[in-house]
C-alpha positions, -999 to 999 in steps of 0.1 A, spaced: 206 -438 664 211 -474 651 211 -485 615 191 -514 600 207 -548 601 209 -553 563 205 -531 532 200 -538 495 204 -519 463 172 -500 456 176 -503 419 173 -466 417 205 -446 414 194 -415 433 181 -436 462 211 -459 466 208 -486 492 177 -491 513 167 -514 542 164 -549 528 127 -553 537 117 -519 523 103 -516 487 101 -490 460 70 -484 440 61 -460 413 38 -432 426 12 -439 399 5 -472 418 1 -453 451 -20 -423 441 -49 -416 418 -57 -382 406 -91 -368 418 -111 -344 396 -140 -337 420 -150 -300 419 -171 -278 441 -206 -272 430 -210 -239 449 -175 -229 461 -186 -226 497 -160 -250 511 -129 -237 530 -103 -224 506 -69 -240 511 -34 -227 502 -4 -247 490 28 -234 504 64 -247 499 70 -239 536 38 -248 554 23 -274 532 -15 -273 530 -31 -247 552 -63 -226 553 -59 -196 529 -52 -163 546 -73 -133 536 -100 -152 518 -123 -124 507 -146 -145 486 -149 -116 462 -150 -141 433 -169 -174 430 -149 -204 438 -173 -227 420 -154 -253 401 -124 -253 425 -111 -288 432 -123 -306 463 -97 -318 488 -103 -343 516 -81 -349 546 -51 -371 537 -53 -361 500 -20 -351 484 -21 -316 467 6 -305 443 12 -271 428 25 -284 395 46 -252 390 63 -254 424 66 -291 431 103 -290 427 105 -262 453 83 -281 478 49 -266 468 30 -298 478 18 -316 508 -7 -340 523 -37 -321 536 -50 -322 572 -81 -303 561 -112 -307 540 -116 -279 515 -110 -267 480 -79 -256 460 -73 -238 427 -82 -258 396 -45 -253 386 -34 -277 413 -34 -315 412 -52 -335 439 -45 -372 445 -60 -399 467 -41 -429 482 -50 -462 466 -34 -484 493 -30 -484 531 2 -464 533 4 -437 560 -1 -404 541 18 -384 567 49 -406 561 46 -398 524 43 -361 532 76 -362 551 92 -382 523 81 -359 494 94 -328 512 130 -340 515 157 -325 492 162 -359 476 126 -359 464 125 -323 455 155 -328 432 136 -358 416 105 -337 411 127 -311 393 141 -339 370 105 -349 362 94 -313 355 93 -299 320 98 -264 308 124 -241 292 134 -223 324 127 -230 361 99 -203 362 81 -224 335 87 -259 349 57 -281 354 53 -315 369 22 -332 354 4 -363 367 22 -386 343 55 -372 354 47 -375 391 35 -411 385 70 -421 373 87 -410 405 93 -440 428 82 -438 464 102 -455 491 79 -476 513 87 -494 546 60 -517 560 30 -499 574 40 -505 610 73 -488 604 57 -459 586 35 -453 616 65 -455 639 84 -431 617 56 -406 617 52 -408 655 89 -403 660 91 -374 636 60 -357 649 75 -357 684 109 -345 673 95 -318 650 72 -306 678 102 -301 701 123 -283 674 93 -262 664 89 -251 700 125 -241 701 121 -221 669 90 -204 683 110 -194 713 137 -178 691 111 -161 670 94 -147 702 128 -132 712 131 -117 677 97 -101 680 106 -86 714 139 -72 701 121 -58 670 96 -41 694 125 -25 713 141 -14 680 108 1 669 104 21 700 139 36 696 134 45 660 99 60 665 109 81 695 140 95 677 122 105 645 92 121 663 106 135 695 143 141 687 172 135 711 168 164 734 143 155 762 141 192 772 132 205 738 101 227 734 73 208 717 45 218 693 14 200 682 21 182 649 -16 184 639 -15 147 632 -34 126 657 -11 95 657 21 116 657 13 140 686 38 166 696 72 172 678 100 195 686 96 232 677 116 241 646 108 208 628 89 209 595 61 187 583 66 178 546 46 153 525 69 126 511 60 136 475 75 171 481 109 155 490 111 133 458 119 134 422 97 103 416 75 79 433 66 50 411 64 12 409 76 -16 387 61 -40 362 60 -78 361 79 -89 329 52 -114 320 28 -85 312 50 -75 283 57 -111 272 91 -114 289 106 -138 315 122 -136 349 154 -155 347 174 -176 372 206 -157 364 216 -127 344 230 -91 344 200 -72 357 187 -80 392 149 -81 395 137 -73 430 105 -86 444 88 -81 478 105 -112 492 138 -95 486 130 -69 513 139 -86 546 146 -68 579 143 -35 560 173 -44 538 177 -58 503 182 -95 506 198 -113 476 181 -146 483 161 -156 464 177 -141 433 157 -131 402 170 -115 370 159 -101 337 179 -95 305 191 -62 292 164 -60 265 137 -64 291 154 -38 314 154 -14 285 117 -19 278 110 -14 316 131 18 317 105 36 337 114 14 367 151 12 362 164 16 398 193 37 410 216 37 441 199 51 472 164 45 458 141 37 487 122 5 480 88 3 497 65 -28 496 31 -15 487 11 -48 483 8 -81 500 15 -96 534 48 -76 538 33 -42 530 54 -15 546 88 -32 544 114 -7 532 150 -8 521 177 14 506 191 1 473 229 -1 476 252 6 447 265 -30 445 230 -43 436 226 -21 406 217 -22 378 183 -34 390 146 -33 383 114 -42 402 78 -54 400 45 -38 408 45 -49 445 74 -24 452 73 13 450 107 30 444 111 65 459 139 87 445 146 117 468 156 151 456 185 149 481 199 113 483 218 122 515 184 122 532 178 86 522 188 70 556 168 94 576 137 89 555 143 52 556 140 54 594 109 75 592 93 49 568 101 22 593 85 41 622 52 36 639 38 68 624 42 53 589 28 19 600 -3 37 614 -7 57 582 -5 26 560 -30 8 582 -55 37 579 -50 42 541 -43 8 527 -70 -10 508 -78 -40 530 -86 -69 507 -72 -104 501 -40 -85 493 -37 -52 511 -22 -24 490 -15 13 491 -16 37 461 12 59 449 -9 89 458 -14 79 494 22 69 497 33 103 485 10 120 510 27 105 541 36 134 563 73 134 573 86 151 605 118 168 591 144 185 614 175 203 601 201 182 582 225 185 612 199 171 635 190 144 610 226 132 612 226 132 650 194 112 650 208 87 625 240 82 646 220 78 678 197 52 663 225 32 648 244 32 682 214 19 701 200 -4 674 233 -21 664 235 -44 695 198 -52 691 203 -62 654 233 -84 665 210 -102 689 183 -106 662 210 -120 639 220 -145 665 184 -157 670 180 -160 632 211 -181 630 197 -203 657 165 -207 638 184 -216 606 204 -243 625 172 -257 640 155 -258 606 186 -275 591 185 -300 620 148 -308 612 157 -315 576 186 -338 585 165 -358 609 136 -362 585 159 -372 556 178 -398 576 146 -414 590 124 -415 559 152 -428 537 162 -456 561 196 -443 571 186 -447 607 161 -470 625 134 -457 649 118 -491 659 
């Protein structure tokens, strides 16, 4: 890619030099806040995501009136004032409505809104939105209209904006197709992994074993000699956490006590990114949900319901919120076997049949405790664990490779966008 012929100081330290014919303008001269509200709430409900921008909301139950929600038109900029610094904003491709807590802006000149969408999602601009946000800690940061208005927008001539958008749309489409291909491979590998786990924990390892009817339709036959035990009869406790804000406390960006949310359960393991913490005083107040090594963490609410992980010792002390149930077994040595059963298709079907299907599906502690577990002798459990690990390990390595490829592709997307919208490279 070639650079522009000449550059000039932008006059803004964080922008540095820009192409000599580009300009910078405060955003308050580009955007005007809109306060139009819905009279009946019948318009399409839109969601503001830091990852996907503005999209139709998923699971819109319409259980509550959306009258008074803010009206959004195509090409309007919508900002979640609490998450602007994390990318919780975007230019809408849809007409609809959003939460009254969001800010909606309309363009006041002929700039290409898609160009500005690309610009505002760059790390450079997210850092600037963070600097213009106010609050004691990040979880309380807000970027209000006056703050956003002071952020300068980098503007090439309209023809170049259009060319940049056309170039980026084409490049992003190709990279997104490559990402989709990697994700398809991950899905296929996960299906294979699921088949291995499900067969092992319901049929055992001996193909010639005598079988008996489990009495559960979606489980079918299991080997003779296996018991059926409800999860609650294997546990000391099945409970869930509490969100600190309900007791007037805060989640912190760092600290001594790890605070685990549903987004920390990834690929049925505890992921440390993103990281949340609470202080020791809050941990003491929330002592009912103080976690221990080998606790099974089961997501009981939201889009990732059914994800499960074993809490390792190195992540303790820890606590959790109300979207996660922690299951503490009578015999911690059974944790890995029960972890596999909770990943299996029999558990997924049970959750599907028993979860409350609403805007946010959830399952109760009582229903979770009533999951029927096929339990062989401890020696057979260990054999099953070893067999699953041997078969699943190469599959997980392949999944990891695909995920690494996706990360590299996403990083490449960000580099391309940043270089083009900031004038580091020329596309026309």
